[in-house]
C-alpha distance (Angstrom), angle and dihedral (degrees) to the residues before:
residue distance angle dihedral
X1 . . .
X2 3.78 . .
X3 3.84 93.2 .
X4 3.81 92.6 47.9
X5 3.80 94.0 47.6
X6 3.82 91.8 43.6
X7 3.82 90.4 54.8
X8 3.80 87.3 63.7
X9 3.80 93.7 -157.7
X10 3.81 103.6 107.9
X11 3.81 114.1 19.2
X12 3.79 130.6 59.6
X13 3.80 89.9 -139.3
X14 3.79 122.5 127.1
X15 3.80 108.1 -101.5
X16 3.81 89.0 -147.0
X17 3.81 96.0 58.4
X18 3.77 116.0 127.8
X19 3.79 124.6 -121.0
X20 3.81 88.9 -106.5
X21 3.81 90.9 53.4
X22 3.80 90.9 47.7
X23 3.80 92.1 50.7
X24 3.80 92.0 48.3
X25 3.80 90.7 51.1
X26 3.82 99.5 41.7
X27 3.80 104.0 37.1
X28 3.80 109.4 78.0
X29 3.77 127.3 -154.2
X30 3.82 118.6 -135.4
X31 2.93 134.8 -56.1
X32 3.82 81.4 38.6
X33 3.78 117.3 64.1
X34 3.81 142.2 -139.9
X35 3.80 119.2 -165.0
X36 3.79 136.2 -174.5
X37 3.80 126.1 -151.0
X38 3.79 109.6 -147.3
X39 3.79 137.1 178.3
X40 3.79 120.5 -121.5
X41 3.80 90.2 -93.4
X42 3.81 91.7 54.1
X43 3.80 97.0 -102.5
X44 3.80 108.8 151.3
X45 3.81 110.0 -120.4
X46 3.78 98.4 175.3
X47 3.77 146.5 -35.3
X48 3.79 139.4 -141.2
X49 3.75 140.5 -174.3
X50 3.80 127.2 -150.5
X51 3.79 124.7 -159.9
X52 3.79 145.1 139.9
X53 3.77 112.6 -69.1
X54 3.81 96.2 -136.9
X55 3.81 135.9 -1.5
X56 3.80 127.0 -112.6
X57 3.81 115.6 6.9
X58 3.82 90.4 9.7
X59 3.80 95.8 51.1
X60 3.83 94.0 102.2
X61 3.84 90.7 73.5
X62 3.80 120.6 77.0
X63 3.78 128.2 -149.9
X64 3.79 135.4 -169.6
X65 3.78 144.4 -172.5
X66 3.78 125.8 -145.8
X67 3.79 133.5 -162.5
X68 3.78 123.6 -177.1
X69 3.79 124.9 -175.2
X70 3.84 104.3 -107.0
X71 3.82 88.8 -129.5
X72 3.83 87.1 63.9
X73 3.82 98.4 48.8
X74 3.78 112.9 131.1
X75 3.82 93.3 22.8
X76 3.82 97.5 101.5
X77 3.80 96.9 -103.3
X78 3.80 94.3 120.8
X79 3.80 91.5 46.5
X80 3.81 91.8 50.6
X81 3.81 91.6 49.2
X82 3.80 92.7 47.1
X83 3.82 93.0 47.0
X84 3.81 88.7 49.6
X85 3.81 89.6 51.0
X86 3.81 92.2 51.1
X87 3.81 90.8 49.0
X88 3.81 91.0 48.0
X89 3.82 91.7 50.1
X90 3.81 91.4 49.9
X91 3.80 91.9 48.4
X92 3.82 89.9 49.9
X93 3.81 90.6 53.7
X94 3.80 99.3 -110.7
X95 3.81 115.8 157.5
X96 3.81 96.8 -147.7
X97 3.80 144.8 -4.5
X98 3.80 125.4 -125.7
X99 3.78 133.1 -173.4
X100 3.80 110.1 -155.4
X101 3.79 103.8 -166.2
X102 3.81 119.7 27.2
X103 3.80 110.0 157.5
X104 3.79 106.7 -123.9
X105 3.82 87.4 -136.5
X106 3.83 88.9 62.4
X107 3.79 92.0 86.3
X108 3.81 92.6 158.9
X109 3.82 91.0 62.3
X110 3.81 94.1 40.4
X111 3.81 91.2 52.2
X112 3.82 90.5 49.9
X113 3.80 93.7 47.8
X114 3.81 92.1 47.6
X115 3.82 90.2 51.1
X116 3.82 87.1 56.2
X117 3.79 93.8 52.3
X118 3.80 102.8 -91.1
X119 3.77 120.3 136.1
X120 3.77 130.8 -164.5
X121 3.80 105.8 -111.9
X122 3.79 95.0 179.2
X123 3.77 144.6 -10.8
X124 3.78 126.1 -142.2
X125 3.82 104.0 -142.3
X126 3.80 117.7 -122.7
X127 3.82 92.6 -9.0
X128 3.82 94.1 135.1
X129 3.80 125.5 58.4
X130 3.81 105.7 -146.8
X131 3.83 113.2 -159.7
X132 3.82 94.5 -125.6
X133 3.82 106.6 14.7
X134 3.79 96.5 48.2
X135 3.78 120.1 -143.3
X136 3.81 114.3 5.3
X137 3.77 132.5 167.0
X138 3.79 128.2 -91.4
X139 3.78 113.3 -133.5
X140 3.78 124.6 -144.2
X141 3.82 107.2 -147.4
X142 3.81 126.4 -166.9
X143 3.77 142.2 179.3
X144 3.78 132.1 175.3
X145 3.79 117.0 -124.6
């Protein structure tokens, strides 16, 4: 997580957050869920968390965040985590899933999400400061369950 956040090119997380802050943000209490994808030898390949998108009147829509070790990109880890998140949301009775802040420069993630039925329903212009591309949009992606 620390390497991915420090890169500053995909997540809107503060690069200066402490390990304690990262744990508090990433690790979800039930009924929400945090999962880890690991190889047979225990090597962590990626992680995800699944939770309601908003409280109260918005609590029927799920959300999720995914992190995959860059060394594992293209190996199906992100797809497995996302499919697990969709299945979890269905089993929990959510009506839809929404991702609030996908950097439009993160084409790898956008392509994956679109292949799983998500669509971009809006983009907030220049809402993400990419370390090399400058200001890019943040996409809001949605799919019914």
